[in-house]
mmCIF entry with sequence, helices, sheets and N, C-alpha, C, O atoms, coordinates in Angstrom:
data_MODEL
# 
_entry.id   MODEL 
# 
_entity.id                         1 
_entity.type                       polymer 
_entity.pdbx_number_of_molecules   1 
# 
_entity_poly.entity_id                      1 
_entity_poly.type                           'polypeptide(L)' 
_entity_poly.nstd_linkage                   no 
_entity_poly.nstd_monomer                   no 
_entity_poly.pdbx_seq_one_letter_code       MSQDLITKTLKTYFIKKGKSLKVIQRYLSVKYRMHIEEKILRKRLQDLRVN 
_entity_poly.pdbx_seq_one_letter_code_can   MSQDLITKTLKTYFIKKGKSLKVIQRYLSVKYRMHIEEKILRKRLQDLRVN 
_entity_poly.pdbx_strand_id                 A 
# 
loop_
_entity_poly_seq.entity_id 
_entity_poly_seq.num 
_entity_poly_seq.mon_id 
_entity_poly_seq.hetero 
1 1  MET n 
1 2  SER n 
1 3  GLN n 
1 4  ASP n 
1 5  LEU n 
1 6  ILE n 
1 7  THR n 
1 8  LYS n 
1 9  THR n 
1 10 LEU n 
1 11 LYS n 
1 12 THR n 
1 13 TYR n 
1 14 PHE n 
1 15 ILE n 
1 16 LYS n 
1 17 LYS n 
1 18 GLY n 
1 19 LYS n 
1 20 SER n 
1 21 LEU n 
1 22 LYS n 
1 23 VAL n 
1 24 ILE n 
1 25 GLN n 
1 26 ARG n 
1 27 TYR n 
1 28 LEU n 
1 29 SER n 
1 30 VAL n 
1 31 LYS n 
1 32 TYR n 
1 33 ARG n 
1 34 MET n 
1 35 HIS n 
1 36 ILE n 
1 37 GLU n 
1 38 GLU n 
1 39 LYS n 
1 40 ILE n 
1 41 LEU n 
1 42 ARG n 
1 43 LYS n 
1 44 ARG n 
1 45 LEU n 
1 46 GLN n 
1 47 ASP n 
1 48 LEU n 
1 49 ARG n 
1 50 VAL n 
1 51 ASN n 
# 
_struct_asym.id          A 
_struct_asym.entity_id   1 
# 
loop_
_struct_conf.conf_type_id 
_struct_conf.id 
_struct_conf.pdbx_PDB_helix_id 
_struct_conf.beg_label_comp_id 
_struct_conf.beg_label_asym_id 
_struct_conf.beg_label_seq_id 
_struct_conf.pdbx_beg_PDB_ins_code 
_struct_conf.end_label_comp_id 
_struct_conf.end_label_asym_id 
_struct_conf.end_label_seq_id 
_struct_conf.pdbx_end_PDB_ins_code 
_struct_conf.beg_auth_comp_id 
_struct_conf.beg_auth_asym_id 
_struct_conf.beg_auth_seq_id 
_struct_conf.end_auth_comp_id 
_struct_conf.end_auth_asym_id 
_struct_conf.end_auth_seq_id 
_struct_conf.pdbx_PDB_helix_class 
_struct_conf.details 
_struct_conf.pdbx_PDB_helix_length 
HELX_P HELX_P1 AA1 LEU A 5  ? THR A 9  ? LEU A 5  THR A 9  1 ? 5  
HELX_P HELX_P2 AA2 LEU A 10 ? LYS A 16 ? LEU A 10 LYS A 16 3 ? 7  
HELX_P HELX_P3 AA3 LEU A 21 ? TYR A 32 ? LEU A 21 TYR A 32 1 ? 12 
HELX_P HELX_P4 AA4 GLU A 38 ? VAL A 50 ? GLU A 38 VAL A 50 1 ? 13 
# 
_struct_conf_type.id          HELX_P 
_struct_conf_type.criteria    ? 
_struct_conf_type.reference   ? 
# 
loop_
_atom_site.group_PDB 
_atom_site.id 
_atom_site.type_symbol 
_atom_site.label_atom_id 
_atom_site.label_alt_id 
_atom_site.label_comp_id 
_atom_site.label_asym_id 
_atom_site.label_entity_id 
_atom_site.label_seq_id 
_atom_site.pdbx_PDB_ins_code 
_atom_site.Cartn_x 
_atom_site.Cartn_y 
_atom_site.Cartn_z 
_atom_site.occupancy 
_atom_site.B_iso_or_equiv 
_atom_site.pdbx_formal_charge 
_atom_site.auth_seq_id 
_atom_site.auth_comp_id 
_atom_site.auth_asym_id 
_atom_site.auth_atom_id 
_atom_site.pdbx_PDB_model_num 
ATOM 1   N N  . MET A 1 1  ? 0.847   -1.176 0.000  1.00 0.00 ? 1  MET A N  1 
ATOM 2   C CA . MET A 1 1  ? 0.000   0.000  0.000  1.00 0.00 ? 1  MET A CA 1 
ATOM 3   C C  . MET A 1 1  ? 0.890   1.236  0.000  1.00 0.00 ? 1  MET A C  1 
ATOM 4   O O  . MET A 1 1  ? 1.894   1.273  0.711  1.00 0.00 ? 1  MET A O  1 
ATOM 5   N N  . SER A 1 2  ? 0.543   2.223  -0.770 1.00 0.00 ? 2  SER A N  1 
ATOM 6   C CA . SER A 1 2  ? 1.350   3.431  -0.866 1.00 0.00 ? 2  SER A CA 1 
ATOM 7   C C  . SER A 1 2  ? 1.265   4.244  0.424  1.00 0.00 ? 2  SER A C  1 
ATOM 8   O O  . SER A 1 2  ? 0.314   4.109  1.194  1.00 0.00 ? 2  SER A O  1 
ATOM 9   N N  . GLN A 1 3  ? 2.247   5.068  0.644  1.00 0.00 ? 3  GLN A N  1 
ATOM 10  C CA . GLN A 1 3  ? 2.324   5.878  1.855  1.00 0.00 ? 3  GLN A CA 1 
ATOM 11  C C  . GLN A 1 3  ? 1.577   7.198  1.670  1.00 0.00 ? 3  GLN A C  1 
ATOM 12  O O  . GLN A 1 3  ? 2.195   8.260  1.598  1.00 0.00 ? 3  GLN A O  1 
ATOM 13  N N  . ASP A 1 4  ? 0.259   7.130  1.595  1.00 0.00 ? 4  ASP A N  1 
ATOM 14  C CA . ASP A 1 4  ? -0.522  8.351  1.480  1.00 0.00 ? 4  ASP A CA 1 
ATOM 15  C C  . ASP A 1 4  ? -0.805  8.915  2.869  1.00 0.00 ? 4  ASP A C  1 
ATOM 16  O O  . ASP A 1 4  ? -0.373  8.349  3.873  1.00 0.00 ? 4  ASP A O  1 
ATOM 17  N N  . LEU A 1 5  ? -1.516  10.008 2.924  1.00 0.00 ? 5  LEU A N  1 
ATOM 18  C CA . LEU A 1 5  ? -1.779  10.700 4.176  1.00 0.00 ? 5  LEU A CA 1 
ATOM 19  C C  . LEU A 1 5  ? -2.542  9.834  5.176  1.00 0.00 ? 5  LEU A C  1 
ATOM 20  O O  . LEU A 1 5  ? -2.212  9.825  6.362  1.00 0.00 ? 5  LEU A O  1 
ATOM 21  N N  . ILE A 1 6  ? -3.542  9.117  4.716  1.00 0.00 ? 6  ILE A N  1 
ATOM 22  C CA . ILE A 1 6  ? -4.343  8.280  5.610  1.00 0.00 ? 6  ILE A CA 1 
ATOM 23  C C  . ILE A 1 6  ? -3.493  7.142  6.172  1.00 0.00 ? 6  ILE A C  1 
ATOM 24  O O  . ILE A 1 6  ? -3.567  6.847  7.365  1.00 0.00 ? 6  ILE A O  1 
ATOM 25  N N  . THR A 1 7  ? -2.700  6.511  5.339  1.00 0.00 ? 7  THR A N  1 
ATOM 26  C CA . THR A 1 7  ? -1.841  5.415  5.786  1.00 0.00 ? 7  THR A CA 1 
ATOM 27  C C  . THR A 1 7  ? -0.832  5.900  6.819  1.00 0.00 ? 7  THR A C  1 
ATOM 28  O O  . THR A 1 7  ? -0.637  5.251  7.847  1.00 0.00 ? 7  THR A O  1 
ATOM 29  N N  . LYS A 1 8  ? -0.195  7.022  6.557  1.00 0.00 ? 8  LYS A N  1 
ATOM 30  C CA . LYS A 1 8  ? 0.778   7.576  7.500  1.00 0.00 ? 8  LYS A CA 1 
ATOM 31  C C  . LYS A 1 8  ? 0.117   7.918  8.827  1.00 0.00 ? 8  LYS A C  1 
ATOM 32  O O  . LYS A 1 8  ? 0.680   7.664  9.892  1.00 0.00 ? 8  LYS A O  1 
ATOM 33  N N  . THR A 1 9  ? -1.080  8.495  8.759  1.00 0.00 ? 9  THR A N  1 
ATOM 34  C CA . THR A 1 9  ? -1.795  8.863  9.978  1.00 0.00 ? 9  THR A CA 1 
ATOM 35  C C  . THR A 1 9  ? -2.173  7.627  10.782 1.00 0.00 ? 9  THR A C  1 
ATOM 36  O O  . THR A 1 9  ? -2.021  7.613  12.003 1.00 0.00 ? 9  THR A O  1 
ATOM 37  N N  . LEU A 1 10 ? -2.665  6.588  10.108 1.00 0.00 ? 10 LEU A N  1 
ATOM 38  C CA . LEU A 1 10 ? -3.019  5.353  10.811 1.00 0.00 ? 10 LEU A CA 1 
ATOM 39  C C  . LEU A 1 10 ? -1.796  4.720  11.466 1.00 0.00 ? 10 LEU A C  1 
ATOM 40  O O  . LEU A 1 10 ? -1.873  4.257  12.604 1.00 0.00 ? 10 LEU A O  1 
ATOM 41  N N  . LYS A 1 11 ? -0.674  4.696  10.760 1.00 0.00 ? 11 LYS A N  1 
ATOM 42  C CA . LYS A 1 11 ? 0.545   4.113  11.329 1.00 0.00 ? 11 LYS A CA 1 
ATOM 43  C C  . LYS A 1 11 ? 1.016   4.904  12.545 1.00 0.00 ? 11 LYS A C  1 
ATOM 44  O O  . LYS A 1 11 ? 1.391   4.325  13.565 1.00 0.00 ? 11 LYS A O  1 
ATOM 45  N N  . THR A 1 12 ? 0.994   6.225  12.432 1.00 0.00 ? 12 THR A N  1 
ATOM 46  C CA . THR A 1 12 ? 1.489   7.065  13.514 1.00 0.00 ? 12 THR A CA 1 
ATOM 47  C C  . THR A 1 12 ? 0.571   7.047  14.727 1.00 0.00 ? 12 THR A C  1 
ATOM 48  O O  . THR A 1 12 ? 1.026   6.829  15.850 1.00 0.00 ? 12 THR A O  1 
ATOM 49  N N  . TYR A 1 13 ? -0.708  7.274  14.508 1.00 0.00 ? 13 TYR A N  1 
ATOM 50  C CA . TYR A 1 13 ? -1.610  7.478  15.641 1.00 0.00 ? 13 TYR A CA 1 
ATOM 51  C C  . TYR A 1 13 ? -2.306  6.213  16.124 1.00 0.00 ? 13 TYR A C  1 
ATOM 52  O O  . TYR A 1 13 ? -2.570  6.102  17.322 1.00 0.00 ? 13 TYR A O  1 
ATOM 53  N N  . PHE A 1 14 ? -2.613  5.266  15.269 1.00 0.00 ? 14 PHE A N  1 
ATOM 54  C CA . PHE A 1 14 ? -3.293  4.054  15.720 1.00 0.00 ? 14 PHE A CA 1 
ATOM 55  C C  . PHE A 1 14 ? -2.291  3.007  16.174 1.00 0.00 ? 14 PHE A C  1 
ATOM 56  O O  . PHE A 1 14 ? -2.404  2.470  17.276 1.00 0.00 ? 14 PHE A O  1 
ATOM 57  N N  . ILE A 1 15 ? -1.315  2.718  15.332 1.00 0.00 ? 15 ILE A N  1 
ATOM 58  C CA . ILE A 1 15 ? -0.373  1.640  15.632 1.00 0.00 ? 15 ILE A CA 1 
ATOM 59  C C  . ILE A 1 15 ? 0.664   2.073  16.676 1.00 0.00 ? 15 ILE A C  1 
ATOM 60  O O  . ILE A 1 15 ? 0.882   1.358  17.654 1.00 0.00 ? 15 ILE A O  1 
ATOM 61  N N  . LYS A 1 16 ? 1.303   3.228  16.485 1.00 0.00 ? 16 LYS A N  1 
ATOM 62  C CA . LYS A 1 16 ? 2.377   3.643  17.391 1.00 0.00 ? 16 LYS A CA 1 
ATOM 63  C C  . LYS A 1 16 ? 1.863   4.269  18.683 1.00 0.00 ? 16 LYS A C  1 
ATOM 64  O O  . LYS A 1 16 ? 2.385   3.977  19.760 1.00 0.00 ? 16 LYS A O  1 
ATOM 65  N N  . LYS A 1 17 ? 0.840   5.130  18.590 1.00 0.00 ? 17 LYS A N  1 
ATOM 66  C CA . LYS A 1 17 ? 0.380   5.871  19.769 1.00 0.00 ? 17 LYS A CA 1 
ATOM 67  C C  . LYS A 1 17 ? -0.879  5.300  20.399 1.00 0.00 ? 17 LYS A C  1 
ATOM 68  O O  . LYS A 1 17 ? -1.253  5.710  21.498 1.00 0.00 ? 17 LYS A O  1 
ATOM 69  N N  . GLY A 1 18 ? -1.542  4.366  19.732 1.00 0.00 ? 18 GLY A N  1 
ATOM 70  C CA . GLY A 1 18 ? -2.701  3.705  20.317 1.00 0.00 ? 18 GLY A CA 1 
ATOM 71  C C  . GLY A 1 18 ? -3.975  4.530  20.374 1.00 0.00 ? 18 GLY A C  1 
ATOM 72  O O  . GLY A 1 18 ? -4.834  4.269  21.217 1.00 0.00 ? 18 GLY A O  1 
ATOM 73  N N  . LYS A 1 19 ? -4.120  5.508  19.509 1.00 0.00 ? 19 LYS A N  1 
ATOM 74  C CA . LYS A 1 19 ? -5.330  6.335  19.490 1.00 0.00 ? 19 LYS A CA 1 
ATOM 75  C C  . LYS A 1 19 ? -6.478  5.569  18.843 1.00 0.00 ? 19 LYS A C  1 
ATOM 76  O O  . LYS A 1 19 ? -6.255  4.638  18.069 1.00 0.00 ? 19 LYS A O  1 
ATOM 77  N N  . SER A 1 20 ? -7.697  5.963  19.163 1.00 0.00 ? 20 SER A N  1 
ATOM 78  C CA . SER A 1 20 ? -8.872  5.300  18.592 1.00 0.00 ? 20 SER A CA 1 
ATOM 79  C C  . SER A 1 20 ? -9.152  5.819  17.183 1.00 0.00 ? 20 SER A C  1 
ATOM 80  O O  . SER A 1 20 ? -8.651  6.869  16.782 1.00 0.00 ? 20 SER A O  1 
ATOM 81  N N  . LEU A 1 21 ? -9.955  5.070  16.448 1.00 0.00 ? 21 LEU A N  1 
ATOM 82  C CA . LEU A 1 21 ? -10.309 5.490  15.091 1.00 0.00 ? 21 LEU A CA 1 
ATOM 83  C C  . LEU A 1 21 ? -11.135 6.771  15.105 1.00 0.00 ? 21 LEU A C  1 
ATOM 84  O O  . LEU A 1 21 ? -11.042 7.574  14.177 1.00 0.00 ? 21 LEU A O  1 
ATOM 85  N N  . LYS A 1 22 ? -11.940 6.972  16.142 1.00 0.00 ? 22 LYS A N  1 
ATOM 86  C CA . LYS A 1 22 ? -12.723 8.214  16.267 1.00 0.00 ? 22 LYS A CA 1 
ATOM 87  C C  . LYS A 1 22 ? -11.798 9.422  16.384 1.00 0.00 ? 22 LYS A C  1 
ATOM 88  O O  . LYS A 1 22 ? -12.051 10.462 15.775 1.00 0.00 ? 22 LYS A O  1 
ATOM 89  N N  . VAL A 1 23 ? -10.736 9.286  17.158 1.00 0.00 ? 23 VAL A N  1 
ATOM 90  C CA . VAL A 1 23 ? -9.773  10.375 17.325 1.00 0.00 ? 23 VAL A CA 1 
ATOM 91  C C  . VAL A 1 23 ? -9.072  10.655 16.001 1.00 0.00 ? 23 VAL A C  1 
ATOM 92  O O  . VAL A 1 23 ? -8.880  11.814 15.632 1.00 0.00 ? 23 VAL A O  1 
ATOM 93  N N  . ILE A 1 24 ? -8.697  9.614  15.296 1.00 0.00 ? 24 ILE A N  1 
ATOM 94  C CA . ILE A 1 24 ? -8.037  9.776  13.998 1.00 0.00 ? 24 ILE A CA 1 
ATOM 95  C C  . ILE A 1 24 ? -8.986  10.426 13.000 1.00 0.00 ? 24 ILE A C  1 
ATOM 96  O O  . ILE A 1 24 ? -8.582  11.288 12.219 1.00 0.00 ? 24 ILE A O  1 
ATOM 97  N N  . GLN A 1 25 ? -10.233 10.012 13.028 1.00 0.00 ? 25 GLN A N  1 
ATOM 98  C CA . GLN A 1 25 ? -11.247 10.586 12.145 1.00 0.00 ? 25 GLN A CA 1 
ATOM 99  C C  . GLN A 1 25 ? -11.388 12.088 12.424 1.00 0.00 ? 25 GLN A C  1 
ATOM 100 O O  . GLN A 1 25 ? -11.449 12.889 11.491 1.00 0.00 ? 25 GLN A O  1 
ATOM 101 N N  . ARG A 1 26 ? -11.441 12.465 13.693 1.00 0.00 ? 26 ARG A N  1 
ATOM 102 C CA . ARG A 1 26 ? -11.549 13.872 14.080 1.00 0.00 ? 26 ARG A CA 1 
ATOM 103 C C  . ARG A 1 26 ? -10.299 14.647 13.666 1.00 0.00 ? 26 ARG A C  1 
ATOM 104 O O  . ARG A 1 26 ? -10.399 15.773 13.178 1.00 0.00 ? 26 ARG A O  1 
ATOM 105 N N  . TYR A 1 27 ? -9.125  14.048 13.860 1.00 0.00 ? 27 TYR A N  1 
ATOM 106 C CA . TYR A 1 27 ? -7.854  14.681 13.495 1.00 0.00 ? 27 TYR A CA 1 
ATOM 107 C C  . TYR A 1 27 ? -7.806  14.993 11.999 1.00 0.00 ? 27 TYR A C  1 
ATOM 108 O O  . TYR A 1 27 ? -7.460  16.106 11.603 1.00 0.00 ? 27 TYR A O  1 
ATOM 109 N N  . LEU A 1 28 ? -8.155  14.007 11.175 1.00 0.00 ? 28 LEU A N  1 
ATOM 110 C CA . LEU A 1 28 ? -8.146  14.220 9.723  1.00 0.00 ? 28 LEU A CA 1 
ATOM 111 C C  . LEU A 1 28 ? -9.162  15.283 9.319  1.00 0.00 ? 28 LEU A C  1 
ATOM 112 O O  . LEU A 1 28 ? -8.920  16.059 8.394  1.00 0.00 ? 28 LEU A O  1 
ATOM 113 N N  . SER A 1 29 ? -10.282 15.317 10.003 1.00 0.00 ? 29 SER A N  1 
ATOM 114 C CA . SER A 1 29 ? -11.326 16.291 9.702  1.00 0.00 ? 29 SER A CA 1 
ATOM 115 C C  . SER A 1 29 ? -10.878 17.712 10.038 1.00 0.00 ? 29 SER A C  1 
ATOM 116 O O  . SER A 1 29 ? -11.072 18.633 9.246  1.00 0.00 ? 29 SER A O  1 
ATOM 117 N N  . VAL A 1 30 ? -10.284 17.882 11.203 1.00 0.00 ? 30 VAL A N  1 
ATOM 118 C CA . VAL A 1 30 ? -9.878  19.214 11.648 1.00 0.00 ? 30 VAL A CA 1 
ATOM 119 C C  . VAL A 1 30 ? -8.641  19.704 10.907 1.00 0.00 ? 30 VAL A C  1 
ATOM 120 O O  . VAL A 1 30 ? -8.618  20.826 10.402 1.00 0.00 ? 30 VAL A O  1 
ATOM 121 N N  . LYS A 1 31 ? -7.624  18.869 10.842 1.00 0.00 ? 31 LYS A N  1 
ATOM 122 C CA . LYS A 1 31 ? -6.351  19.310 10.265 1.00 0.00 ? 31 LYS A CA 1 
ATOM 123 C C  . LYS A 1 31 ? -6.374  19.391 8.737  1.00 0.00 ? 31 LYS A C  1 
ATOM 124 O O  . LYS A 1 31 ? -5.844  20.340 8.159  1.00 0.00 ? 31 LYS A O  1 
ATOM 125 N N  . TYR A 1 32 ? -6.983  18.408 8.088  1.00 0.00 ? 32 TYR A N  1 
ATOM 126 C CA . TYR A 1 32 ? -6.918  18.339 6.629  1.00 0.00 ? 32 TYR A CA 1 
ATOM 127 C C  . TYR A 1 32 ? -8.271  18.497 5.940  1.00 0.00 ? 32 TYR A C  1 
ATOM 128 O O  . TYR A 1 32 ? -8.356  18.441 4.713  1.00 0.00 ? 32 TYR A O  1 
ATOM 129 N N  . ARG A 1 33 ? -9.340  18.696 6.737  1.00 0.00 ? 33 ARG A N  1 
ATOM 130 C CA . ARG A 1 33 ? -10.699 18.814 6.199  1.00 0.00 ? 33 ARG A CA 1 
ATOM 131 C C  . ARG A 1 33 ? -11.099 17.600 5.362  1.00 0.00 ? 33 ARG A C  1 
ATOM 132 O O  . ARG A 1 33 ? -11.778 17.714 4.341  1.00 0.00 ? 33 ARG A O  1 
ATOM 133 N N  . MET A 1 34 ? -10.656 16.449 5.827  1.00 0.00 ? 34 MET A N  1 
ATOM 134 C CA . MET A 1 34 ? -10.995 15.183 5.173  1.00 0.00 ? 34 MET A CA 1 
ATOM 135 C C  . MET A 1 34 ? -12.060 14.498 6.013  1.00 0.00 ? 34 MET A C  1 
ATOM 136 O O  . MET A 1 34 ? -11.820 14.177 7.176  1.00 0.00 ? 34 MET A O  1 
ATOM 137 N N  . HIS A 1 35 ? -13.215 14.277 5.446  1.00 0.00 ? 35 HIS A N  1 
ATOM 138 C CA . HIS A 1 35 ? -14.302 13.618 6.163  1.00 0.00 ? 35 HIS A CA 1 
ATOM 139 C C  . HIS A 1 35 ? -14.380 12.176 5.681  1.00 0.00 ? 35 HIS A C  1 
ATOM 140 O O  . HIS A 1 35 ? -14.905 11.886 4.606  1.00 0.00 ? 35 HIS A O  1 
ATOM 141 N N  . ILE A 1 36 ? -13.846 11.284 6.500  1.00 0.00 ? 36 ILE A N  1 
ATOM 142 C CA . ILE A 1 36 ? -13.738 9.875  6.136  1.00 0.00 ? 36 ILE A CA 1 
ATOM 143 C C  . ILE A 1 36 ? -14.554 9.058  7.128  1.00 0.00 ? 36 ILE A C  1 
ATOM 144 O O  . ILE A 1 36 ? -14.457 9.259  8.338  1.00 0.00 ? 36 ILE A O  1 
ATOM 145 N N  . GLU A 1 37 ? -15.346 8.148  6.615  1.00 0.00 ? 37 GLU A N  1 
ATOM 146 C CA . GLU A 1 37 ? -16.157 7.298  7.482  1.00 0.00 ? 37 GLU A CA 1 
ATOM 147 C C  . GLU A 1 37 ? -15.266 6.323  8.243  1.00 0.00 ? 37 GLU A C  1 
ATOM 148 O O  . GLU A 1 37 ? -14.199 5.928  7.774  1.00 0.00 ? 37 GLU A O  1 
ATOM 149 N N  . GLU A 1 38 ? -15.733 5.949  9.423  1.00 0.00 ? 38 GLU A N  1 
ATOM 150 C CA . GLU A 1 38 ? -14.951 5.047  10.270 1.00 0.00 ? 38 GLU A CA 1 
ATOM 151 C C  . GLU A 1 38 ? -14.760 3.678  9.623  1.00 0.00 ? 38 GLU A C  1 
ATOM 152 O O  . GLU A 1 38 ? -13.719 3.047  9.808  1.00 0.00 ? 38 GLU A O  1 
ATOM 153 N N  . LYS A 1 39 ? -15.745 3.219  8.872  1.00 0.00 ? 39 LYS A N  1 
ATOM 154 C CA . LYS A 1 39 ? -15.609 1.905  8.232  1.00 0.00 ? 39 LYS A CA 1 
ATOM 155 C C  . LYS A 1 39 ? -14.510 1.919  7.172  1.00 0.00 ? 39 LYS A C  1 
ATOM 156 O O  . LYS A 1 39 ? -13.864 0.897  6.940  1.00 0.00 ? 39 LYS A O  1 
ATOM 157 N N  . ILE A 1 40 ? -14.294 3.051  6.535  1.00 0.00 ? 40 ILE A N  1 
ATOM 158 C CA . ILE A 1 40 ? -13.206 3.165  5.556  1.00 0.00 ? 40 ILE A CA 1 
ATOM 159 C C  . ILE A 1 40 ? -11.860 3.119  6.277  1.00 0.00 ? 40 ILE A C  1 
ATOM 160 O O  . ILE A 1 40 ? -10.922 2.478  5.805  1.00 0.00 ? 40 ILE A O  1 
ATOM 161 N N  . LEU A 1 41 ? -11.768 3.796  7.415  1.00 0.00 ? 41 LEU A N  1 
ATOM 162 C CA . LEU A 1 41 ? -10.531 3.739  8.201  1.00 0.00 ? 41 LEU A CA 1 
ATOM 163 C C  . LEU A 1 41 ? -10.255 2.317  8.678  1.00 0.00 ? 41 LEU A C  1 
ATOM 164 O O  . LEU A 1 41 ? -9.110  1.866  8.668  1.00 0.00 ? 41 LEU A O  1 
ATOM 165 N N  . ARG A 1 42 ? -11.315 1.608  9.098  1.00 0.00 ? 42 ARG A N  1 
ATOM 166 C CA . ARG A 1 42 ? -11.147 0.216  9.526  1.00 0.00 ? 42 ARG A CA 1 
ATOM 167 C C  . ARG A 1 42 ? -10.632 -0.649 8.386  1.00 0.00 ? 42 ARG A C  1 
ATOM 168 O O  . ARG A 1 42 ? -9.764  -1.497 8.592  1.00 0.00 ? 42 ARG A O  1 
ATOM 169 N N  . LYS A 1 43 ? -11.164 -0.439 7.179  1.00 0.00 ? 43 LYS A N  1 
ATOM 170 C CA . LYS A 1 43 ? -10.739 -1.197 5.997  1.00 0.00 ? 43 LYS A CA 1 
ATOM 171 C C  . LYS A 1 43 ? -9.271  -0.909 5.684  1.00 0.00 ? 43 LYS A C  1 
ATOM 172 O O  . LYS A 1 43 ? -8.500  -1.825 5.398  1.00 0.00 ? 43 LYS A O  1 
ATOM 173 N N  . ARG A 1 44 ? -8.892  0.361  5.740  1.00 0.00 ? 44 ARG A N  1 
ATOM 174 C CA . ARG A 1 44 ? -7.499  0.741  5.475  1.00 0.00 ? 44 ARG A CA 1 
ATOM 175 C C  . ARG A 1 44 ? -6.566  0.139  6.524  1.00 0.00 ? 44 ARG A C  1 
ATOM 176 O O  . ARG A 1 44 ? -5.461  -0.298 6.202  1.00 0.00 ? 44 ARG A O  1 
ATOM 177 N N  . LEU A 1 45 ? -7.011  0.120  7.769  1.00 0.00 ? 45 LEU A N  1 
ATOM 178 C CA . LEU A 1 45 ? -6.216  -0.469 8.837  1.00 0.00 ? 45 LEU A CA 1 
ATOM 179 C C  . LEU A 1 45 ? -6.057  -1.969 8.630  1.00 0.00 ? 45 LEU A C  1 
ATOM 180 O O  . LEU A 1 45 ? -4.977  -2.519 8.846  1.00 0.00 ? 45 LEU A O  1 
ATOM 181 N N  . GLN A 1 46 ? -7.118  -2.622 8.217  1.00 0.00 ? 46 GLN A N  1 
ATOM 182 C CA . GLN A 1 46 ? -7.064  -4.057 7.933  1.00 0.00 ? 46 GLN A CA 1 
ATOM 183 C C  . GLN A 1 46 ? -6.076  -4.327 6.796  1.00 0.00 ? 46 GLN A C  1 
ATOM 184 O O  . GLN A 1 46 ? -5.303  -5.283 6.861  1.00 0.00 ? 46 GLN A O  1 
ATOM 185 N N  . ASP A 1 47 ? -6.096  -3.498 5.766  1.00 0.00 ? 47 ASP A N  1 
ATOM 186 C CA . ASP A 1 47 ? -5.150  -3.642 4.657  1.00 0.00 ? 47 ASP A CA 1 
ATOM 187 C C  . ASP A 1 47 ? -3.711  -3.435 5.129  1.00 0.00 ? 47 ASP A C  1 
ATOM 188 O O  . ASP A 1 47 ? -2.795  -4.099 4.644  1.00 0.00 ? 47 ASP A O  1 
ATOM 189 N N  . LEU A 1 48 ? -3.516  -2.520 6.068  1.00 0.00 ? 48 LEU A N  1 
ATOM 190 C CA . LEU A 1 48 ? -2.180  -2.274 6.619  1.00 0.00 ? 48 LEU A CA 1 
ATOM 191 C C  . LEU A 1 48 ? -1.658  -3.499 7.363  1.00 0.00 ? 48 LEU A C  1 
ATOM 192 O O  . LEU A 1 48 ? -0.489  -3.862 7.234  1.00 0.00 ? 48 LEU A O  1 
ATOM 193 N N  . ARG A 1 49 ? -2.516  -4.117 8.126  1.00 0.00 ? 49 ARG A N  1 
ATOM 194 C CA . ARG A 1 49 ? -2.105  -5.278 8.925  1.00 0.00 ? 49 ARG A CA 1 
ATOM 195 C C  . ARG A 1 49 ? -1.791  -6.483 8.058  1.00 0.00 ? 49 ARG A C  1 
ATOM 196 O O  . ARG A 1 49 ? -0.953  -7.307 8.426  1.00 0.00 ? 49 ARG A O  1 
ATOM 197 N N  . VAL A 1 50 ? -2.450  -6.601 6.914  1.00 0.00 ? 50 VAL A N  1 
ATOM 198 C CA . VAL A 1 50 ? -2.198  -7.717 6.000  1.00 0.00 ? 50 VAL A CA 1 
ATOM 199 C C  . VAL A 1 50 ? -0.817  -7.571 5.380  1.00 0.00 ? 50 VAL A C  1 
ATOM 200 O O  . VAL A 1 50 ? -0.102  -8.560 5.220  1.00 0.00 ? 50 VAL A O  1 
ATOM 201 N N  . ASN A 1 51 ? -0.434  -6.345 5.031  1.00 0.00 ? 51 ASN A N  1 
ATOM 202 C CA . ASN A 1 51 ? 0.857   -6.103 4.374  1.00 0.00 ? 51 ASN A CA 1 
ATOM 203 C C  . ASN A 1 51 ? 1.949   -6.012 5.343  1.00 0.00 ? 51 ASN A C  1 
ATOM 204 O O  . ASN A 1 51 ? 3.101   -5.811 4.958  1.00 0.00 ? 51 ASN A O  1 
# 
C-alpha cells in the first residue's frame, strides 16, 4: 500500500500511539478537512495489517 496521508496517519496514531479510530477521524477532519467514514478507516487499517 502506498504511503498516502491516511496510511501515515493510521501508522502514527493508531499503531504507534494507540489512538482510537474516532480520534483519527476527528484529526483528519480538523487538520486536513478530510471527512472519512470510520468503516473506511477500519478497511485501510485491515489492509495495513495484511501487508
